C-alpha positions as CSV (number, residue, x, y, z in Angstrom):
1,M,35.2,-20.3,2.0
2,A,34.2,-17.2,-0.1
3,D,33.8,-19.5,-3.1
4,K,31.5,-21.7,-1.2
5,K,29.5,-18.7,-0.1
6,L,29.2,-17.5,-3.7
7,K,28.1,-21.0,-4.9
8,K,25.5,-21.0,-2.3
9,T,24.2,-17.6,-3.5
10,K,24.1,-18.6,-7.0
11,D,22.3,-22.0,-6.1
12,R,19.6,-20.0,-4.3
13,H,19.1,-17.7,-7.1
14,S,18.9,-20.5,-9.5
15,F,16.2,-22.1,-7.1
16,H,14.2,-19.0,-7.0
17,V,14.3,-18.8,-10.9
18,W,12.9,-22.4,-11.0
19,V,10.3,-21.6,-8.5
20,I,9.1,-18.6,-10.5
21,G,8.9,-20.8,-13.7
22,F,7.0,-23.5,-11.8
23,V,4.5,-21.1,-10.3
24,R,4.0,-19.4,-13.7
25,H,3.0,-22.6,-15.3
26,T,0.9,-24.2,-12.6
27,I,-0.4,-21.6,-9.9
28,V,-0.5,-18.4,-12.0
29,P,-3.1,-19.5,-14.6
30,V,-5.6,-20.3,-11.9
31,L,-5.0,-16.9,-10.3
32,K,-5.3,-15.0,-13.5
33,K,-8.4,-16.6,-14.6
34,R,-9.9,-15.8,-11.1
35,H,-8.8,-12.2,-11.3
36,G,-9.4,-11.6,-15.1
37,V,-5.8,-10.9,-15.9
38,V,-5.1,-10.5,-19.5
39,K,-1.7,-11.0,-20.9
40,E,-1.7,-9.0,-24.1
41,E,1.9,-9.3,-25.0
42,K,5.3,-10.5,-23.6
43,L,7.2,-7.5,-22.1
44,S,10.9,-7.1,-22.1
45,L,13.6,-5.9,-19.6
46,P,16.8,-4.0,-20.7
47,D,20.0,-5.9,-20.6
48,G,21.7,-5.9,-17.1
49,P,20.0,-5.6,-13.7
50,C,17.3,-3.2,-13.4
51,V,14.5,-2.0,-10.9
52,V,10.8,-2.3,-12.1
53,I,8.6,0.4,-10.5
54,F,4.7,-0.2,-10.6
55,N,1.5,1.3,-9.1
56,H,0.3,-0.9,-6.2
57,T,-3.3,-2.0,-6.6
58,T,-3.6,-5.7,-5.6
59,D,-1.7,-8.0,-3.2
60,L,-0.9,-10.1,-6.5
61,D,0.7,-7.2,-8.4
62,V,4.1,-8.8,-8.2
63,V,2.6,-12.1,-9.7
64,W,1.1,-10.3,-12.7
65,I,4.3,-8.3,-13.4
66,Q,6.6,-11.3,-13.1
67,D,4.4,-13.2,-15.5
68,A,4.1,-10.4,-18.0
69,F,7.9,-10.0,-18.2
70,E,8.5,-13.9,-17.8
71,T,11.5,-13.0,-15.7
72,Q,12.3,-13.7,-12.1
73,M,12.4,-10.6,-9.7
74,Y,13.0,-10.0,-6.1
75,C,10.3,-7.9,-4.7
76,I,10.3,-5.4,-2.0
77,A,7.6,-6.4,0.5
78,S,6.2,-5.4,3.9
79,E,7.8,-6.9,6.9
80,H,4.6,-8.1,8.4
81,I,4.6,-10.9,5.7
82,A,7.5,-12.7,7.5
83,R,5.6,-12.5,10.7
84,A,2.9,-14.7,9.5
85,A,4.2,-18.0,11.0
86,F,3.5,-20.6,8.3
87,T,2.9,-18.5,5.2
88,G,5.8,-16.0,6.1
89,K,8.2,-18.9,6.2
90,L,7.0,-20.4,2.8
91,I,7.3,-17.0,1.2
92,S,10.7,-16.2,2.6
93,F,12.1,-19.8,1.5
94,F,10.6,-19.9,-1.9
95,F,10.8,-16.3,-3.0
96,E,13.1,-14.5,-0.5
97,P,11.7,-11.1,-0.7
98,I,13.6,-8.0,0.4
99,L,11.8,-6.9,3.6
100,L,10.9,-3.5,4.5
101,K,9.4,-2.3,7.8
102,K,6.9,0.3,6.8
103,G,7.2,3.6,8.6
104,M,10.8,2.8,9.6
105,G,14.1,4.0,8.0
106,G,14.9,2.0,4.7
107,S,18.7,2.1,4.9
108,S,19.1,-1.7,5.2
109,V,16.6,-2.2,2.2
110,V,18.8,0.1,0.1
111,M,22.0,-1.9,0.9
112,E,20.1,-5.1,0.1
113,M,18.9,-3.7,-3.2
114,F,22.5,-2.7,-3.9
115,R,23.8,-6.3,-3.3
116,H,21.0,-7.8,-5.5
117,L,21.7,-5.4,-8.4
118,K,25.5,-6.0,-8.1
119,K,24.9,-9.8,-8.6
120,G,22.9,-9.0,-11.7
121,Y,19.3,-9.6,-10.3
122,H,16.2,-7.7,-11.1
123,I,14.2,-5.9,-8.3
124,L,10.4,-5.1,-8.3
125,M,9.0,-2.3,-6.0
126,A,6.0,-0.3,-5.5
127,P,7.1,3.3,-4.4
128,E,3.5,4.3,-3.2
129,G,4.2,2.3,0.2
130,M,0.8,1.2,0.4
131,R,-2.1,-0.3,-1.9
132,C,-4.4,2.0,-3.7
133,G,-7.4,3.0,-1.6
134,N,-9.4,5.3,-3.7
135,G,-8.8,4.7,-7.3
136,L,-5.9,7.0,-7.6
137,T,-2.2,6.1,-7.6
138,G,-0.9,7.3,-4.3
139,E,2.2,9.6,-3.6
140,M,5.6,8.1,-4.2
141,V,8.0,7.9,-1.2
142,P,10.0,11.1,-1.8
143,A,13.3,9.5,-1.3
144,T,12.6,6.8,-4.1
145,A,14.1,8.8,-7.0
146,A,17.2,9.8,-5.1
147,V,17.7,6.0,-4.1
148,L,17.4,4.9,-7.7
149,K,19.9,7.5,-8.9
150,R,22.5,6.2,-6.3
151,L,21.9,2.6,-7.2
152,K,23.1,3.4,-10.9
153,C,20.8,0.8,-12.5
154,N,18.2,0.6,-15.2
155,V,14.8,1.5,-14.3
156,V,11.5,0.3,-16.0
157,T,8.0,1.8,-15.2
158,V,4.9,-0.2,-15.4
159,R,1.1,0.6,-14.9
160,V,-1.3,-2.1,-13.6
161,H,-4.8,-1.3,-15.0
162,G,-7.9,-2.6,-13.5
163,G,-6.4,-3.8,-10.3
164,Y,-8.2,-1.4,-8.0
165,F,-11.8,-2.5,-9.1
166,T,-10.6,-6.1,-8.8
167,T,-9.5,-6.0,-5.2
168,P,-9.9,-2.5,-3.7
169,R,-7.6,-2.3,-0.5
170,W,-10.7,-1.9,1.6
171,G,-12.9,-4.3,-0.2
172,K,-13.9,-7.9,0.5
173,G,-13.4,-10.7,-2.0
174,V,-12.5,-10.5,-5.8
175,R,-14.6,-8.7,-8.3
176,K,-14.1,-10.7,-11.8
177,G,-13.3,-8.0,-14.5
178,R,-10.0,-7.3,-16.3
179,I,-6.3,-6.6,-15.2
180,T,-3.8,-5.6,-17.8
181,I,0.0,-4.8,-17.4
182,E,1.5,-1.8,-19.4
183,K,5.3,-1.2,-19.7
184,V,5.3,2.6,-19.8
185,A,9.1,3.7,-19.9
186,Q,12.7,2.5,-19.6
187,Y,15.5,4.6,-18.3
188,S,19.2,3.7,-18.8
189,T,21.8,4.6,-16.0
190,A,23.0,7.3,-18.4
191,Q,19.6,8.9,-18.9
192,I,18.9,8.9,-15.2
193,A,22.2,10.5,-14.5
194,E,21.2,13.5,-16.8
195,L,18.1,14.2,-14.8
196,S,17.9,15.9,-11.4
197,T,16.3,14.0,-8.6
198,E,13.3,16.3,-8.9
199,E,12.9,15.6,-12.6
200,F,13.3,12.0,-12.2
201,H,10.8,12.0,-9.4
202,K,8.2,13.7,-11.6
203,K,8.8,11.3,-14.6
204,I,8.2,8.1,-12.3
205,C,5.1,9.6,-10.7
206,G,3.7,10.5,-14.1
207,D,4.6,6.9,-15.6
208,I,2.9,5.0,-12.8
209,A,-0.1,7.3,-12.4
210,V,-3.5,5.7,-13.0
211,D,-6.9,7.1,-12.4
212,A,-9.1,3.9,-12.1
213,Y,-12.5,5.7,-12.8
214,A,-11.1,7.7,-15.8
215,D,-9.5,4.5,-17.2
216,N,-12.9,2.6,-16.9
217,E,-14.9,5.5,-18.3
218,T,-13.5,4.5,-21.7
219,A,-13.0,0.9,-21.2
220,R,-16.4,0.3,-19.5
221,I,-15.3,-2.9,-18.0
222,A,-17.8,-4.5,-15.5
223,Y,-16.2,-5.8,-12.2
224,K,-18.8,-8.3,-11.0
225,G,-19.2,-9.4,-7.4
226,R,-21.8,-9.8,-4.5
227,K,-19.9,-7.7,-2.1
228,L,-18.9,-4.6,-4.2
229,A,-19.4,-2.0,-1.2
230,E,-18.7,-4.2,1.6
231,N,-16.1,-2.6,4.0
232,I,-16.1,0.9,2.0
233,E,-16.3,2.6,5.4
234,L,-12.8,1.5,6.0
235,Q,-11.6,3.9,3.3
236,T,-14.3,6.6,3.4
237,G,-15.1,6.6,7.1
238,L,-16.9,9.9,7.3
239,C,-20.5,10.3,6.4
240,P,-21.1,13.3,3.9
241,N,-24.6,14.1,5.3
242,C,-24.1,14.1,9.2
243,R,-20.3,14.6,9.2
244,K,-20.0,11.7,11.8
245,M,-17.2,9.0,11.8
246,N,-17.8,5.5,12.7
247,T,-21.4,5.5,11.7
248,I,-21.4,3.9,8.1
249,H,-22.1,0.3,7.6
250,S,-22.0,-1.7,4.7
251,K,-23.3,-5.2,3.4
252,G,-23.0,-6.7,0.0
253,N,-23.4,-4.0,-2.8
254,E,-25.0,-1.3,-0.3
255,F,-23.9,0.9,2.5
256,G,-25.6,3.6,4.7
257,C,-25.4,5.7,7.8
258,E,-27.4,6.1,11.0
259,C,-28.5,9.5,9.7
260,G,-30.4,8.1,6.8
261,M,-27.6,8.5,4.1
262,K,-27.9,5.2,1.7
263,G,-25.9,4.2,-1.2
264,R,-24.9,1.4,-3.4
265,M,-22.0,0.5,-5.8
266,D,-22.5,-0.9,-9.2
267,E,-20.3,-3.1,-11.4
268,Y,-18.4,-0.2,-12.7
269,G,-17.3,1.0,-9.3
270,M,-19.8,4.0,-9.3
271,I,-21.7,4.9,-6.2
272,S,-25.1,6.6,-5.8
273,G,-27.9,7.0,-3.2
274,E,-29.9,9.2,-1.0
275,K,-28.1,12.1,0.7
276,L,-25.0,11.0,-1.2
277,P,-23.3,13.8,-3.2
278,F,-20.5,11.7,-4.7
279,T,-20.4,9.2,-7.6
280,T,-16.9,7.8,-7.1
281,V,-14.9,6.6,-4.0
282,T,-12.2,9.1,-5.3
283,E,-14.4,12.0,-4.8
284,W,-15.7,10.9,-1.5
285,D,-12.1,10.2,-0.2
286,Q,-10.9,13.6,-1.5
287,W,-13.9,15.2,0.3
288,V,-12.9,13.5,3.5
289,D,-9.2,14.7,3.1
290,E,-10.5,18.5,2.9
291,Y,-13.0,18.1,5.6
292,L,-10.2,16.6,8.0
293,K,-7.8,19.4,7.1
294,E,-10.5,22.0,8.1
295,Q,-10.8,20.3,11.5
296,A,-7.2,19.6,12.2
297,A,-6.3,23.1,13.5
298,D,-9.1,22.8,16.2
299,W,-8.1,19.2,17.1
300,A,-4.4,19.8,17.5
301,G,-3.3,19.9,21.2
302,S,-6.8,19.0,22.4
303,D,-7.5,16.1,24.9
304,E,-11.0,15.7,23.3
305,I,-11.7,12.3,21.8
306,I,-11.5,12.6,18.0
307,L,-12.1,8.9,17.2
308,S,-12.3,5.7,18.9
309,N,-12.8,1.8,18.3
310,G,-12.9,-0.9,20.8
311,G,-11.5,-4.3,20.6
312,M,-7.9,-3.4,19.6
313,I,-4.5,-5.1,20.3
314,L,-1.3,-3.2,20.4
315,T,1.6,-5.3,19.3
316,E,5.3,-4.3,19.5
317,I,7.4,-5.5,16.5
318,L,10.7,-6.9,17.5
319,T,14.0,-7.8,15.6
320,G,14.0,-11.0,13.9
321,H,10.3,-10.6,12.7
322,K,9.3,-11.5,16.3
323,Q,6.3,-9.7,18.1
324,K,4.7,-9.4,21.5
325,T,1.4,-8.2,22.8
326,V,1.8,-4.9,24.8
327,D,-1.7,-4.0,25.5
328,R,-5.5,-4.6,24.6
329,G,-8.6,-2.4,24.8
330,E,-10.1,0.7,23.2
331,L,-8.2,2.6,20.4
332,V,-8.6,6.3,21.3
333,L,-7.2,9.2,19.4
334,T,-7.0,12.7,20.7
335,G,-5.2,15.8,19.6
336,R,-2.2,14.9,21.8
337,S,-1.9,11.1,21.7
338,V,-2.9,7.6,20.5
339,R,-4.1,5.3,23.3
340,I,-4.6,1.7,23.1
341,G,-6.0,0.2,26.5
342,G,-3.7,1.7,29.1
343,T,-0.8,2.4,26.8
344,E,-0.5,6.0,25.5
345,I,1.8,7.1,22.8
346,P,2.1,11.0,22.5
347,L,1.9,12.3,19.0
348,E,5.1,14.2,19.4
349,S,7.0,10.9,20.0
350,L,5.8,9.6,16.6
351,S,8.5,9.6,14.0
352,E,6.2,8.0,11.3
353,C,2.6,6.6,10.9
354,T,1.5,4.4,8.0
355,V,-1.0,1.7,7.2
356,F,-1.0,-1.7,5.5
357,G,-3.6,-4.4,4.5
358,Y,-7.2,-3.1,5.0
359,G,-5.8,-0.2,6.9
360,K,-3.9,-1.5,10.0
361,L,-2.0,1.3,11.8
362,L,1.9,1.0,12.1
363,L,3.4,3.4,14.6
364,S,7.1,4.2,14.6
365,V,8.1,6.0,17.8
366,T,11.4,8.1,18.3
367,D,12.8,5.7,20.7
368,R,13.1,3.1,17.9
369,K,10.1,1.2,19.1
370,Y,7.7,-0.1,16.3
371,Y,4.0,-0.9,16.9
372,E,1.1,-2.4,15.1
373,V,-2.5,-1.8,16.0
374,D,-4.9,-4.7,15.1
375,G,-8.0,-6.4,16.3
376,A,-11.6,-5.7,15.4
377,K,-12.4,-4.0,12.0
378,Y,-11.6,-0.3,12.2
379,P,-11.0,2.7,9.7
380,G,-7.2,2.7,10.2
381,V,-6.9,4.8,7.1
382,I,-8.9,7.6,8.8
383,Y,-6.8,7.3,11.8
384,H,-3.7,7.6,9.6
385,K,-5.1,10.7,7.8
386,I,-5.9,12.4,11.1
387,I,-2.6,11.5,12.8
388,T,-0.5,12.7,9.8
389,L,-2.5,16.1,9.8
390,L,-2.1,16.5,13.6
391,T,1.7,15.9,13.5
392,K,2.2,18.4,10.7
393,Q,0.1,21.0,12.7
394,Q,2.4,20.2,15.7
395,A,5.5,20.6,13.4
396,K,4.0,23.9,12.2
397,G,3.5,25.3,15.6
398,E,7.0,24.3,16.7
399,E,8.3,26.3,13.8
400,T,6.5,29.4,14.7
401,P,8.6,31.6,16.9
């Protein structure tokens, strides 16, 4: 019986290797041409199983990296992929990704990684947890370095250049420019064992760090499109002129606010305009972070509405990649809770909050319930920033005697 199970596992792996090879020679060339992906050289992996770490910039990063190394890898992907009825079944059957519920504990994922590595397979993962939204590589999930040390495998670090300008997380459509894949470093199990968890964490963070604007200041690659600024408010969300949220609107290459602030984005990702003190999305996003930090102390514990959006759907994510609609209505954030329709979730009950896609909220509650907030277009990234700040304020208050 054990032999039959082992044979089935090997057969499935052989099938996955064949699928990757087939996709590489048929579909990938078309995708690469559309996205401007340049394969400058064939990259190599070390002998034995390894984990490949990369900065997350596009939905197709895993495609570019697998093609650059010409090696089949099992990627760690968000669980929401499996919930897409038809597409999810196709992806699960042909590629069998290791699925992670964002915002939930990852112990089952770690065990799955261990099983794959033990069989001699390679794993591909983005430790940021979400795609780049402002041009800078995001913070790596703190536990990543510790997990990699426990797995006792080889680790390869990779940088994806140009992905942010090609398809920014908040953006609409594809900008035709250039994407390149760079192998940065390779760590053996012996080298990793000699490093402390903190040292290894810093090395990985440094290896995958990319500043899209600094990159392109030298390269001067034009990323052409007709909707360069469309949906920019999903990332920035706060007007630098009137200090109001939910007042910015965008279309094509231009954006503006009800207060008179106007701007546009050029083919190099630079922004300019009336009453706009920033030249990059990075600068704007960092200003938003600082402004929200200043306000968080006043918002914490208050019943005053901080931000709201109509037309929302609250969905509970169940086991087996199933889901059910819990409520519909306005999404309302106060200093005490998140409310969707008639369902209120106290901030103190949240164990974690994160976003995926354009910025859809994922809420993990301490009673092990897991929710997704979807519906009309809304600045989920801004909600995520504020909720994170408020929960930190709350934790700080609980620590104060």
